[in-house]
C-alpha positions in Angstrom: -28.5 11.2 -55.6 -28.9 12.5 -52.1 -27.3 11.1 -48.9 -29.1 12.2 -45.7 -27.7 12.0 -42.2 -30.3 12.2 -39.5 -28.7 12.6 -36.0 -26.1 9.9 -36.7 -23.8 9.1 -33.7 -21.2 6.4 -34.5 -20.7 4.1 -31.5 -17.0 4.6 -31.3 -17.5 8.4 -31.0 -20.4 8.5 -28.6 -18.4 10.1 -25.8 -16.5 12.5 -28.1 -19.3 14.4 -30.0 -18.6 18.1 -30.0 -21.1 20.9 -30.8 -19.4 21.9 -34.0 -19.3 18.3 -35.4 -21.3 16.7 -38.2 -22.3 14.0 -35.8 -25.8 14.1 -34.1 -27.0 16.7 -36.6 -29.1 16.6 -39.7 -27.4 17.3 -43.1 -27.4 16.1 -46.6 -24.9 15.5 -49.3 -26.5 16.7 -52.6 -25.7 15.2 -56.0 -23.4 17.4 -58.0 -22.0 19.3 -55.0 -18.5 19.0 -53.7 -17.7 18.7 -50.0 -14.6 18.9 -47.9 -14.5 17.3 -44.5 -11.8 18.7 -42.2 -11.3 17.5 -38.7 -8.5 16.5 -36.3 -7.4 12.9 -36.1 -9.9 10.7 -34.3 -13.0 12.8 -35.0 -14.6 10.4 -37.5 -13.5 11.1 -41.0 -12.7 7.5 -41.8 -15.9 6.5 -39.8 -17.9 8.7 -42.1 -16.4 7.0 -45.2 -17.1 3.6 -43.6 -20.8 4.6 -43.1 -21.1 5.8 -46.7 -19.5 2.6 -48.1 -21.5 0.3 -45.9 -18.4 -1.2 -44.1 -19.7 0.2 -40.8 -23.2 -0.1 -39.4 -22.4 0.6 -35.7 -24.3 3.9 -35.3 -27.4 5.5 -33.9 -29.6 7.6 -36.1 -30.6 7.2 -39.7 -28.5 7.2 -42.9 -30.7 7.6 -46.0 -29.2 6.7 -49.3 -31.3 7.8 -52.3 -34.4 7.6 -50.2 -33.8 4.3 -48.6 -32.6 3.6 -45.0 -29.1 2.0 -45.0 -30.4 -0.3 -42.2 -32.5 -2.0 -45.0 -29.5 -2.7 -47.2 -28.6 -6.4 -47.6 -25.0 -7.3 -48.2 -25.8 -7.6 -52.0 -27.4 -4.1 -52.0 -24.2 -2.7 -50.3 -22.1 -4.4 -52.9 -24.3 -2.9 -55.7 -24.0 0.6 -54.0 -20.2 0.4 -53.9 -20.0 -0.9 -57.5 -22.3 1.7 -58.9 -22.5 4.7 -56.7 -19.8 5.0 -54.1 -16.1 4.5 -54.8 -13.6 4.6 -51.9 -9.8 4.8 -52.0 -8.7 3.3 -48.7 -5.8 4.8 -46.7 -3.9 1.6 -47.0 -4.9 1.2 -50.7 -6.3 -2.4 -50.4 -4.2 -3.8 -53.3 -2.9 -7.4 -53.5 0.9 -7.1 -53.6 1.4 -10.5 -55.4 -1.0 -9.7 -58.2 -0.2 -7.5 -61.2 -1.7 -4.0 -61.4 -4.1 -5.2 -64.1 -5.2 -8.2 -62.0 -5.9 -5.9 -59.1 -8.1 -3.7 -61.4 -10.0 -6.6 -62.9 -10.6 -8.5 -59.6 -13.7 -6.6 -58.7 -15.3 -7.4 -62.1 -14.4 -11.1 -61.8 -16.0 -11.2 -58.3 -19.1 -9.4 -59.5 -19.4 -12.0 -62.4 -19.2 -14.8 -59.9 -21.9 -13.2 -57.7 -24.2 -12.4 -60.6 -24.2 -15.9 -62.2 -27.6 -16.7 -60.6 -28.8 -13.1 -60.6 -29.2 -10.1 -62.8 -25.8 -8.5 -63.2 -25.6 -5.7 -60.7 -22.3 -3.9 -61.4 -20.6 -2.2 -64.3 -18.0 -4.7 -65.6 -15.2 -2.6 -67.0 -13.3 -4.0 -70.0 -9.6 -4.3 -70.1 -9.6 -1.7 -72.8 -11.4 0.8 -70.6 -9.1 0.0 -67.6 -6.1 0.5 -69.9 -7.4 3.9 -71.0 -7.9 5.0 -67.4 -4.4 3.7 -66.6 -3.0 5.7 -69.5 -4.7 8.9 -68.2 -3.1 8.2 -64.8 0.3 7.5 -66.2 0.6 3.9 -65.1 -0.3 2.0 -68.3 3.3 0.7 -68.6 3.0 -0.8 -65.1 -0.2 -2.8 -65.7 1.6 -6.2 -66.1 4.0 -5.7 -63.1 3.3 -7.0 -59.7 2.0 -4.3 -57.4 4.8 -4.9 -55.0 7.3 -3.5 -57.5 5.4 -0.2 -58.0 6.1 3.0 -56.3 3.6 4.2 -53.6 2.4 6.9 -56.0 1.8 4.4 -58.8 -0.1 2.2 -56.3 -2.2 5.2 -55.2 -3.2 5.9 -58.8 -4.2 2.3 -59.3 -6.2 2.2 -56.2 
């Protein structure tokens, strides 16, 4: 899987593009490689993640995901992309405080089942057993049936 940036300029950063920036250049993220993005606050790190996850579309230039322009992605295609190819841990964790840890983890699968009733299933639906195995690996298995509001921030990070 390759992700190609072709002279992308996010609208919120138009006036702040610097010569040693990733913005307004051509570059690719190659499958199997690791990348580290380092920049001061306000230079577009979260914007970059938003572009890759499809939650931002306010930019000039071209974002090519596996050979297809992101501008051609429908909301369903973005949902499939996030479910199968691009996972994001948000800065604010995006957990529902009144649900249990397990309910938070299974919510995406439940939503995907609702959306796929009249369509071919498009996302990996993780079993409770698989989620429990992952939670065990992350040291939060004992917290799966507790409301997220009662967990420590570190436990919430691992769940997210």
